[in-house]
N, C-alpha and C positions, 0 to 999 in steps of 0.2 A: 245561420248556416243550416244547411238540410240535415235532417235528421240521421239520414241514412241514404245510401245508393245502392240501386238494384244490380248494376253493372261497373265493371271497371272504366275509367277512361282509357281509350284505345289512343296508343302513344307509337307515333314512328317516324322517321326522319325522310322516308322516301316519298310517302302519301297516305293520305287518309280519306277514307270514302265512305260517306255513310248515307243510308237510303230508306225508303219505307219498306224492302222486303230484302232479305239476307241474299237472295239467289241473285239479285240487281246488283248488291253492294259488291258479291263475289265476281260477277262480270266486269264491272268497273275497276276493280283491284285487278282483276287479270291483263284488263288493258292498259293499266299504268305497268306492270310488270314487264309487258311485250313492247314499251317503250314510246306509249302514248303520253300525253300530258293531261293535266287535268280536264282540261275541256273535251281530248278524245274520251277519258274515262267517263265522264259526265254524259255525253251522249250516249257510249254505249250503254251506261246503266239507266239513262232515260228510257231508251227504247225497251229495253227490259221489264222497267215498269209498265209500260204501255202494255206488253203483254201478260205480266204475272200478275197484275191489280186490275183487272178489267171491270170490275165493279167500282172502282175508284177513279180510273182515269183511262184513257186510251189513244190511240193514234187519231182517231177522229176529232179530238178535242184539242186541247190548249197547252202551251208550256212557255209561260215567261220565265226568261233567265236573265240573271246577272253574271258578267264575267269580269274577272281581273285579267290581263295579259300580261305577263312579267316581260314580254318581248315584242309588245306592241308598237307600231310606228306613230299612231296617233294618240288618242285617248286611253288610258290603261285600262278604267272602265266603263264598260257600255251596258247597255239594255239589249236584248235580243226580244223584239215584240212578238210573242208566238201566241198572239190573239187573233183570229180569222175576222172576217169582215161580213156584214149584213150582205144578204142576197139582194140583187137589184129589183127583185119584185116586191121585196119586204118593205112594204110601206106603213104608214100611220093610217093613211086612207084606206088601204087594203084592210087593215085589220077592223077599222071602223065600219066599212062594207058589210063585214061579217059578224058586227054587234059583239065583238071581242075587245072588251076593255083591259084585259091583262094579257101578255104572251104567255101561253101556257108554258109548263116547265117539262112537258114530255111531248112525243111525237114528233114531228117532220119541221112544223112551224117554227121552233126556235132555234133550228140549224144555222150555224154559222160556218164559212168556208174552214175545215181543219186546219189548225195553226203549228199544232205540234210538229209534224212531220218536217215545215218549210225550219222550223225554230232551231232543230236538231241538226239538219244539214247545214244551215246559215253557221251556226256555232262552229260546227266542223270545218266548213269551207274557208271561215273567216280567221280561225283563231286555235284549229288542231292540226294535227300532223299527218294522221292516219287517213284511211281510206272509209268509204261507206262501209267495203265489203267487211275492213277490220275490226269496225266497230258494230254494225248491224249484224254482220255475218253470225257471232254467236248467238244472237236471240233468235235469228231464224232457223239455227240448227234446235235450240230450244224448242222452239214451236213445234217444229217438225220432229222431234224425238221425244218429247213429254218432259213435264216438270211435274213434281209431285201435289196433288191438292191439299190445299192447307185448309184449316178451319175457318177463320175470315172468309175466305171466297166461297167455302161450301156453304156456309150459314147464308150468305147473300144470294146465292143460286138458291137455296130452299124459300128464301122469301117471295121469289119472282118466279118459280119454276111455275105456277097455274097460269100467269100471265103468259109465259112463254109458249106452253103448251096449246093453250087456247087462242091467244090473238096474235104472238108472234113466232110462227114456224120457223123461221131462219136462225133466231136466237136459240129456239129450243135445239136445232140440228147442230149449231155450233158448241151449246153450253150444258146441254143434259146428256146422260148417258142411256141412249135408247129412251128417253122419257123422264127418266129417274134423276135425282141429285146425285152427282157424283161425290163417292166417298172419300174421306181425308185418307191422303196416303194413295190413292189412284195415280196412276200414271198419265197425266192429262196431255192431250196433244190438239194443236191448232193448224191443222194442216192447210186452211183456208188463208190463213195470217203468213202462214212460212212461205205460201206460193206468191201471195202479194208482194211482199218484199225481197222475196229472191229475186221477183222481178225485176225490183228498183236496183239491187245491186247488180243485176246482168246489164241493165241500163247503164249503169257507171262502168261497168268492165267494158262494154263495146265501144265507149268513148276514151278509155283510159290512155291510149297511144296519142290522144291530143293533148294530154296533161292531166293533172288532179282537178282542176278546177273545171275542167271541160266534163270530166265523168261525174262530178257531185252535179253539175247543173242537169246533166242528163237525167240524173236520178229526181230531179225535182222538178224536169219536165214531164217525166212517165207519171209523177204523181199528179201534178197540178194541171196538165195539160194533155194528158194521155188516158191509159185505161182506168187509172183509179176516180179520175172526176167523171168520165163518160159513166161508169158503173155506179156510182154514187148518185149522181145526179137523176140517173134512169130510174133507180130503185125510187127514189122520194117521190119521183114526180107519177111513178105508176102503180103505188102501193099508198092505200088509203086505210088509215089507221084513227081510232078513236083517241083524243087527247084530252087533257084536263079542262078544256073548254066546254066538254061534254057534246063534241061534235066530233066526227070523223074528219079527217083532213089529210090532203097529200101536200108535199112538200113545195116550198118556194125557191128551192136551191136550184142553180142548173150549172152545165159544165162552163158557160161562160164566166161565171162568178169564180169559179177554181182559177181559171186563166187568168182572170185581173189581179190575182190575190200575189202579194210582193211582201216578204219577211221582211220587216224593216230594223236595222240596228241603230238605236238611237241614244241620247246623251241621257243617263241616270237623273235621278231627282235626288238631293243629298242636303243633308245639314249636319253640323258638329253638336255633338253630345260630350260633356266632360272630356274633350280632347281628342275623341274618336270622330272620323267623318263616315257618317252611315247613308248609304246607298240603297235607293228603289226603285223600281220600274216607274213610268209616268202615270197620268192621272185615267188612262184607260185601264188600270187596276187599281184597288184600294190602297196601292203601298205607300203613298204619301202620307195617308192616315196615321201610320207608325210615325212619320217624322213630326207629324204636329204632335202626335202625344209626348214626343220626346222635348219637344220645345216648351212643352205646356209643365212637363215635369221637370225639366231644370229650374224651375223656379222653386222647387221644394228640396229640402235636406231629406232625401228618402231613407239614407241608411240610418238618421237618426230615429226615423218612426219605428224601426224595427221590421224585418222581414214577416210580412202576412199579416201583420198588426191589423186593428180596427182601424187606426187612422191612414195606413199606407194601403189597405184595400179601398177604403171609401175615396180616397184622393187618386188613386189610378182610374178607378171606376167613373167617377166624376171628369176626370180629364178624358177620357174616353167618349163619353157621351158628349162634349165640346167638339171634340175632332170629328167625330161620326156624323155629327149634324153638319159638319162643313162637307164631309165626303158628299153626305146625300144631296147637298145644294149646290155645290162646285163643280164636282167632278165629271170629267167625260172624255172622250177621245179628243186631244189637242189637236188633231187633225182639221176637226170641225167646231171647236170651242175653245174660247180663252178661260183659263183656269188661272186664276191670280195668286200664284206661289210666292211673287214676290213679295204679297202681303201676308196670305196664308201660313207662310215659313219663316216670318220675320220674329225678330226677338221682341220688338215692339208690340206686335200684335199678340203674341206669346205672354207678354207681361199683362197686357188688357185682358185677354180670356182668362187667364189663370186667376184672376181677382174675381173670378163668377164662381170660382169654386168656394160653397160653404162649408168650414170644415165640420160642422154638425149637423147638416141637412142634405139628405138626397134630392138632387133636383127633379122636376116631375116634367118638364116641357123639354120640346128639342129646340135648340138655340143655337141657330147656326150665326157666323158673324155678321154683322151689318145689316140682319133683318129682325123682323120682330119674332120672338118664341112663337111657337104653335104647340096647341095642345094634342097629344098623343091618344089614340083611342086604343083602350085596353082590349087585346085580344081573347077570345075565348079558347080553351082546349091547349093543349100540350104541342109547342113547337118541334120542327125536326131541327137538330143540330148542325146536321152536317158536318159530324167530327170527323169522318173517316172518308168522305166523298171526295178525294183528292188525294195527291202522296207529294213526296218531297224529297230532293237528294244534293247532298254536299259534296265538294270534293276540293281538295288542297294537294298541291304535288310540291316536290323540294324545291323549286324554280320560285314558288311562289304565286303561279298559276291557281286563280280561284274560280269556282263554279258551282253558281247555286242556280236550282230549278225548281219551279213548283208544277208539275204536269196535273192538269185536271181534265172534266169534260171527256164526253163521248163515252160516257159509262153504261155499261149494260142495262140497269134499270129502267133508263129514259126513253130509249129508242132502239128500235129494233137492228139486229146485225143486218148489216147491207150483203145481201147475196152474191158470194163468190169472193168478197173481200176479206171476211172474218173479223170486222170490227164496224160498230153503228157510228153514225154520225152524230155530234154533238148536240147540247139544247142551251148554249150560253146565251143564245139571244133574249130568252126569258128575263135577262137582266136591263134589259133595254125599258124605258119609259115610254110610255104612248100619249104622255103631254109634250106637245110640239114646243114648247117653251122650256123644255126642263134640258140642263147640260147633256143628258144622258138618253136623249130622244132618239128612237129609233130614226136612220137614215140609212140608204141603200149606200154600201163601201164603207160604212161605219163601224168601229170595234166598241162593243159593250163594254162599260165599266164591270170589270169580274172582281172575285174577292182574292185573285189568286197574286201572291206576293212573296218572292224569294227576297232575301236580304243579304247584305254585304257589308264589309266595315273596314276602313283602312285604319291605319295609326300612324299619322306623321307621315302621310305620304306612301308607307309601306302594307304589304297585306297584312291582314289581322284576322278575319273571321266571315263565314258565310253561315247561313241556318235558315231553317223555315219549318212550317209544320201545314198538313192539312188543318180543315177547320170551316170553311167557310168567312163567315162575318166574323169568325172568333181568332182568324188566322193572324190578325196584328194586333191580336189582346195576349193570346198565348205566347207567342215568339218575342211580346215586348216585355212579358213578365221573365222569361227565359233571359234576355237580353239584361235586363234590369237585375237579375241574379247574379250574373257574371259581373257586370260592371259597377254596380252601386253594395251589393253585398259580396263581392270576393270570393262568390262560389265556383267551383271547378267545372267543366262542361258537362259531367256527369249530374252533379248536385244540383246543376241548374234546370237540369231537364227532368229531372225527377220530382224536384219540389212542386207541391200542390198549387194549383193554378185555381182561377176564376174569369170570368166575363158577364158582361152586360150585354142584354137584349133589349135596351132602350130605345133604339132607333130601327126604322123599317129593315126588314130583312132585305139581302139582295137578290133572295129566292123566291120564285112563285110562292104564294100569293102576297109577298110583300108585308107581310103583318109585322106588328112591333109589339114588345112586351114592356110597357115604360116601368121603370124604377126595378126592373127584374135584374137580379145579379145571381147567375149559377154558380157555384162554388163545389170544389170537390170534397167528397166526404171528409178527408184528412184535415181540412181547416176545423179547428177546435168550437165545439159548441159553443162556448162564452164569446166567441170572436163573431159567430153569427148571431147570437143574440144581441150584442153591442150592434153591428151593421142595422138589423132589423129596428132599435131603437132610433137610429137616423133617418129612418123611413124608407131604406132599401126591401124589396120583397126579396126573399132569400130562398133558392131553390137548392137543394141537394142533390147532388149528380152522384155517379160512383165514385170510388176513393181513385180510382186511375182511368177518367173517363174523358179527358180533355186532350185531345190531339195525337200526334205523334212526332214531336219536335225531333229533330237531327241538327247537327251543327259540329263543323270543324274550325278550329283554331291555330294560327300560325307564330311561331315567334322566330323573327328573321335572324336575330343575333346568333339564337343556338341551333336553328333548323329542326326544333322540335315541333312537329304538328300532331294535334290531340283531337278526338272526336268523340261524339257519344252520339245515342239514338235512344229515343223512349222505350220503356218497357211495354207500353200502352199497347195492347193488342199480341206483343211479344212478336212481331213478326217485322219490325224495323231492327237494323244492324248496323255497326259500324266496324269497319275493318282496316289495318294501317300495317305498314312495316318499315 
């Protein structure tokens, strides 16, 4: 069990909302109280996170989502594919013609069509009750009237202020205070953002006489086939900026790419772990790697090892290495490539692969199933952890509707704010491979394999739990430990969130420049020194991070028999919060 908890478990019977920012949580709770269900509340909170955490996510980015609908006519658990597609002009041949070996992580070249707006509106259209005005409206009001600048955002703006002043004037205009970094506590307004999305609400209202569906479709058309698409594409085409390739470039994205985009509602991928059915989005994200880790770890008695013991950490890390090797080798957009989940998620495969885990020695190679192991080249320098460059939210209501989403991309540090719109385009295309034989190879209209990965669990066909975190490649490691803390070690929601965590960086990073750090394990400083020394004796390279440095896990759990809903939020950065009643 955890030694202590930083916050109480939030409990209620009407609903619980937990998100990466307390004001987004409050907006989600307000929507529940006004008659919305968990999907309405989740969409409202998602829009709020797009506004409140622009350094971590934005409406120009992505929002993979998992939904359990208590009143659905069809499948009760669905994945909303909130990832945008590559532009028509983005081809491997084009990048080769420019002598670019890796798609840069900043600028316009890695822009894909923004998926977040489509994800939120499609979720609302298919599974919500309320209008866009009722869910997005409070966020537009907050953008227009202002919200208090907080320390995490102010620090991020300070880090990038010089770049905004000297290279990205539209970002400086939108996010600096006459060239200065906004002070904590200052009331911060986003008038262009407010105007952009007030226009989306206006488009809905003009068509509301034709019904709710027509109104929401009009809002989608405004974004993807109207003013937003036209302005974003024109800005990228006419603005040249220096990116990580070392050369200045304009964008490849065009209005026709926006027009071609459609948000997909898909069946999720699932496995059963110790009686719970766990669901993830498909292999256009890394989500199934969570499931592969579960099938491997089900072969072991984790509880008998003891929580965060040397044996436990070693076993979990070695399972992660095997699962992420498969992610690197097999995952890609299933509309373009076949991902062999019939094998990768089978019990037989898990038994075969788990036998590769040496209980006493850390593995040194990348070992995907069915292929020879490969040697990983040790990288120099310290990697970026991407611990907070994303956010997350979870909601469960009294009916058992569940909503879990991981908004990300379209963040301020990577691309300039589009003039007149109030938000930047995303840079998710950096995750494509330029190897034409790789399953994640760049192709026009294809979705890149992201790290974004909401989670949902059912118990004997009944709603049970939703959870997630920011953190790049670490998302499906930190949430895995949270899940095991609950399921294998019996912790309550807040104990499971607060417990010290760890992750491996053994495999190639999903982010530019795709560096790997073989045998490296990063632990929070609260993991005892003697455990760290024992892990080093097994061959792990141990790096000690801060005591509270890993992610911002949030989660909500539901007991259908009692109606009790309970949730929690990580104290890391102090911004995430849960509310309920």
